[in-house]
Structure formats: structure tokens, C-alpha cells
Steps between C-alpha positions, in 0.01 A plus 500: 500500500122539524464123538753503787314785673172313464663184635624681810161662549320166478739333742449781747126485454468128563777466757345767719821700532534686828433866434513630858736398777352426841644658814539319832444706816503415868343817642135589464368856461479548877854386569401152614675188375286319244680346200343561160565503126369787294445575133529875477317634802267204529564225752429158348674250730501563873506334837151406625313756708514281810878476491804391303534173691227247574502163675215268595508297822207263447358264239124502451280366221804377308659846487718732712314698767559750780722735303736745669664794325778751546654799324862618498622705794855568379697535180873492423742477209772236462688537175244459221243351736216695658389317813176536694423328828205430722342258746181299496381465859324167548345346814784246504782755454658732246572426134779727378459590133729670255502586130813590304451661157728593215474556126636217285483543122179699523330265746454565870663215690371435850617258768232459764608367838286346776668433837308335780612630842241324714604266781324195354391361166224676311278272294221538241701786351477645150752753373415725208618749241213717376499793257196702397462571128256779418227420250176311458471174305875465449589201283742237625782320324658215698746318270396148411188527717270799433493689169285811538250294695503190275175603329491211251583233754243653735236491229574152368621301799457713814601220736832452320660844530546781746265790424557862596303793362616770743169520686512586869553196718687290245836346585750307289798391711729208420814326622830663408613182325199502266628811320731452199581870525456607864300820464144624528383784276194726511403705196288812481369561148270796566603866513816419693664221305764335714650177621568432868716200582647312790789262428565252779815309583334159551577326827384219727437538872635288782198315635498171691121483471443532126707313243653714223365834626560798266409867482213596270429791266207650317235770490188606692226734377318769699244767407737774389837324495672165491792357693817327391564252781751251634397269783692247705299213357125563447370439148158543344312542173142500371358604839624184673756558777787259558478292186771409252435466128635150526312311227390573145143603577480534873692567817625347821492645849815687600406617846670612821783678322585715799843491661659499844788728600735438789661767720767699313406336169537724194317456169576721201326533167660671201289654225499776236238760409453661162263759356489634144263644246396307190387627165265220411256276683617141534872579526574551871628142531781548248740706709505263799552205265828650382587622850456145631730362230759762589463442874537122493729468195408139419787472253742254660512178297817320609300268728249412227510225236700587189349571161662189352387280787142615461489456122663158508252371758199645319612349170522159668147542632370623162635193322345275765157645418528434126229265372430385145290240327249445225388849395643698792827638635569751773571575865290338770356744750512246782745248637268216403614325182207256507247777432680787326341834423657750262385842612563834329533802727387496866683235705602293199695747280554227240569765235776670695793262425434537127625855542743477789697193388583672172681780683657273760619221272866591529464510880413132493785388276279500192316198639373297206150468649433874494421538128260208518320632810471851358366393161269222610354673805402813311379301200266307731379807690421659165237230442288615793155600368430875481149642528334827590581420864869469426650156546486231769822487697487149646555183298464170685705237322297200623153638430613701197274781622558875512375730776511835680539795265575819694656836408792474744620170356416600142697822526798330661499219242477748214789700645724192519425402143553856376838509675586158354428624147703814565796292620470246218509773237835604642662158531333348190499150649130418510199475274256754647221451245258331741590734785430807289167366377392431858616837631317682222177313579524582870593863436209532259264381774654717773521815287146455373376472856696801625404723206129449553337821619346326802817320613487504880731242659424385852848558638861571404527137383450594134796733538711193419390544137683832467856366479440224241287731286773764506766246402279338236423839343872533431554137398221512242489874430136490606330830578194334655710334768670831565170683543375232740815513712487879520129504579548247779788701646299822498202321649691340787688820575173689533355223712786444743740794529290686756484180709127534554516149358853364551635236262335165569386165364830361369491184715249229419441388859419848633271787406672800648804725493814312401845547357411293192238754401755776550750296295251470213481880490875550552595259222231634269575869550872439448446309177264767370766757582750296296248491217403868497791676676236723657636596846159489664507121478834493677345713774212254521752215518676674787178515701420132444862408564488675836190305599683178405798613706281553806454122517879442505652415839785742568620353831605164638218396731625292795324164488377252758629141500367316199566410139607850398737531795653165402648684201589825681246643258540865392171675427645806321393518138204259525147623431175486694232342282197721552278674750321166534782244489753626750793265446804576284597341170750522214271688263712814525766315301279542196494881508855546629629575145241776460596642841858508377390671180306763693823562688671565168224720364465710815871501595428321828789272599307364799244342268772326302657366817162394639417312178813291543404413858145414393626239256778343708319488834221288357746222425491415870322182610575326168545131573746261329241428231471868407156519660342764723164540666280806457407619847752638750344615825683810621207610718200353682338366184467164326292332229602139555564258782380532859363853528340467843781659704593851396831475685618210284444663162788745473820348366319216325543399136259318271751322277273251321306738271775492237321628192711581194473879514753502784760365258379675184510851649869466590588396145276768349651778710854379433430503127379859519807602700709337227314704237583814695866404531473494879729258683383396846 
């Protein structure tokens, strides 16, 4: 019973459970109409001082100008809706404005209406939704884009990420379609610990001038407050107005995003406000993550590829990458048989089928080639040289040279081999002698490094050692591996839970906040929980899981004509890569089983349903050879091809970077689902 109580306490501590309910009011203390949300007697979210409604009628220096404001002049009730009305008087005529509010599952839903009553068109117009949030230096969380300011990306590669520290004058505003979860969150972690959130219903605007014109969302900082904002198009970050983060380490101009309204035209924007207290710094983002999942319910899978279809195609591709010869055998990272490279971890994942094919053998009709591929591939990988730096992960068959040791790939390779040994001990079909010798050598190196008193890893990348060390400690009854896994978990929890330094460094082509870094922590914390049964590690896993989830797309983003539209592509369940690399990929497939397991452990059915979508949706775009590319462009961002025209990026698909991880992760995740007895 005491363990259960401690578990609940830790979950509440890390999850930032709401301990005070906010109250929405329309009247101010003097009887005027000024919408606000309060915690206790303190107003936190309110309409701006200059008025509830604001529109700009000019465009100067790449940004809206000549702002006009208005406040409500009347209020009425219609069913559950509270409605306030007003008019913005402009030189060209009158803009009628109206807000309708009601409570929906603890959130304040608002539908804002703009109606142009002038006698002629009004051009150079910007519509807005602006809400003041009280507090200085408020930290921002914009899913998939800005993680508490992106401090690591800002430090390491400042031109590659959006930076936001909460200092007066800063803005971080992005296209609706860039957000995997369409919300912007501000956190106060001082005396008043709270989260303030705006959820938008993403939408494009009718505009004959600008192709593919969407609303935008983000945050702006002032001296004593910040604003949660929606605009009818303008975007900005890093003190540069009207730019899109359109390339890996740079931007492209995205100017003149004003609109024109015709007489009697109506534009509406739907959004939700939320305000809540938090117990712990670094947790304000968690509630809106789960609210977004509940709001969009990305659980429908009938229009997605089937589990069997996906596995059959990936098995075909895996067999096509098999290479063997004098002294080597394994899975080629690239589709280039003339110069094969067998790569452990990273984009190669040559060790993954040695585990996954054991569990999936019956799915493939007990294909006779499976036993050979499992045994020979892991036997060969077990010959990779191990030193104090770990082991090289790349083997070039032609040159017979090894290269590129790194903790991400080492940890992932060790995990796959540990899981292969675990599976082989159950099915008793394989000789694991060489695998076990190799895993022990690598765990000896990793644990020795971690247990040094001055161990100070650069990033979350070495978090990938936690899971294999935890598994190996059980496989070999090794206390040293256990101590190293536990020490690493405690270290990374202390380093990342407050989000002063969010999880980062899990991708090898970026140096900032990313879902792979969060996955390293999520996987590691969960495996240490399995090892120790200490509930604090489950609480840590929940926090890292929720960061991973924030990269998951919960809505189907309408796409422009292009390769993705050719397939009627559904974006729900895919994952944004990182704060730097803003396309989507199938990486979420890999942690879908752990998302499902968190659903079991925390009694959250939505997580279990989301995990199913995450796996099945990523089977889209698979060609008749079982192949997929890596980069799907759901927003104005690309890394390959012609990147000179920002309006031609969205909807594109880089299908030729077909590295083996795209196949291996499907098989790996399916094998783990099979272990759990989960049928997709």
C-alpha cells in the first residue's frame, strides 16, 4: 500500500496535477466587459488593455501596422454560450466583431467572428486573437517547435532552431500547419506556478494573392506579461519578421501575409483557453498534450494500411537488404548493393532484425531464411571491435573498415542485441554465445564510463545506454550494470525534469531538442522501472513520454498538391523530427509499444488507441518494393530538392533516402507488441 501511495504521489509530482481550478469571467471589477481567467482572486489571462479585438490595416517593415482596437459594448446569453459584441471603426468602414464563449471539458471555447460591413474591399488586413498572460520571463512550449526556449539548440546551432527566452520584444509565431499538436503554452515557474494555454483549431484563409495561406499561432513577450496570439498569417522567430523556418539551418522569406476582405465577408476563428496551477517546474506542457489528444481523437485506423500489409512489405524489404560474403553477413543500410555498409544503430539498425524476426517468425510463415539471418547477422555484429570508446557502428564491406562510434548508435545496438538474447533464451533456437560475449564487453565499457565520479555526458544521447544496461543486469545477474542504469536514470531525471535543459541530442544530424533524446530518456526510465519497480522511475518515464507525445501529429493536416497528396496522405500519428528538422517521419513507430504500455500502466485508454494509430499510419507511402523515404513535408520545410521557393515545399516527399531504419523500426515495434500480447 505504501508503494502505491508513493507511486501516486510521484505521478502527481511529475505530471503537474492541477490543484486549483481557474474561473472564467466576462465582467471586470467596475462592471465593464473584459474577459479573463483567474486563479483564486488573481487574474492571469485577460484581454489586452487596448481592447479585446485588434486588427491591423497596413503592412510595414514586413509586419502588420496601423492597429485598431475595440472592446465589447454588449453581452447576451444563448444556451450555454456567452456572447459579447462590438465594432472596430476603421477609415474604410466598420468591422463587426463577436466572441462566443462556453465551457467545454474544463476549457474555455471561443468562436471569434469578424464581419466586414464596408462598401468596398479592405486590403492589407491582419486579424488577430490576443490574450495577455501575467508574468515576467514566461517560458514557452510550442509542440514540435520550441521547447522551453530550445536552450541547447540555441547554444549549439543558433541558426538552426527558433529561440525564445521570454525577454521583452521576443516573438515566436508559426504557421498552424507546422504544429503537430495545435497549442501554445506559457509556463510560470516562480511564486505562481501555472500553465496558460491557447489551443487553436487550425485553418487556412481564402486568399487569391498568397498561395496556401494559413492562420498562425505563437507567443510574444513584453516587460511584465506575455501574449498568446493567433494571427491571420504573419509568422516570425529569432527577431526576423516574415520568415519561415523552411530549411535545416536557415530560413526563407514569407512576406506579405496580410489578407483582403470583401463586403459582407465573414471570417471566424475557433480556439480554446486554459489556465491551471502546476506543482513542479517543467510540467505545464503535460496537460495540453493530453487535452490535444482528447480534442482531436486521432484514433481512426480504418483508412490506414493493415498490420499484416505493413509487416509483409517490410519483411520483403528486409530480405532485399540482406548481404553476405567472405567474413560478413548482415543488413545493408543503403539500397546500393555494389557498396554495402552494415551499420548498427542510427540509420542502419542492422542489429534490430536479429531480435524482431525471432518474435515475428510465425507471422512470415516460418520463412526458412529467418533462422539464418538472425544467427549470422548477430554473430557478425558481435565481431565488431570494442574499446574504451565503445564500438564502431559502420562496417564498409568493400574497404573492410569500421567507423563512427557514437553513444546513440552504441546504445541502440546494445539494446537490440540484449532483446535478441532475451528472446533466444525463450525460444531456444539460437546459439547466443557470441552475442552474450559482445554485450558483456559493451556493457562493461558503458557501465564503467557511467559509474565514474566525473561522468558528465554532453546530451541525453547517452541515455540510450540505460535500457540495455537494465536488461543486461537481469540477463547476467550483474549488479554493476544495474548500478550504472540506475545512476544514469537518476542523473538524467535531475538534469531534464525541470526542463531548464529539455531532452536533446538524440539525432546525429542535429544538436538541439528532439524527440529521439526524449525517447532515450523514456525508454531508459521505463526499463529502469521494470528493473527496480521503484515508482519514481515510472513517473520519470511519464514525463519523458509526454515530451515524445508532443511531437506526435494529432490531426490530419490538409496538404497542397504534391507527392503526399497523391496518396491522400493522413498525417495523424506521424512525428515531427526535432526543433531543427521540421519534417515528419516514421520514428514514432519505434516508441509506439511503450506508449501503449504507458496507457496500460496509467489506465489511459487514449494512449493505447494512439499507439495503434502511430504504428499503422506510418505504413502509408510504402511502395510495391516495401520501401519508404524518410522526409515527409507537412509544413513549409524541406531538406532535399529545390528549396528556393517556400511555396513549393509543403506537400513534398523525399522518397530516395531509404535507409534501413525505416524498415527495421516497424519490425522491432511489431516484435515488442507481440511480446506484450497486443494485436493491432
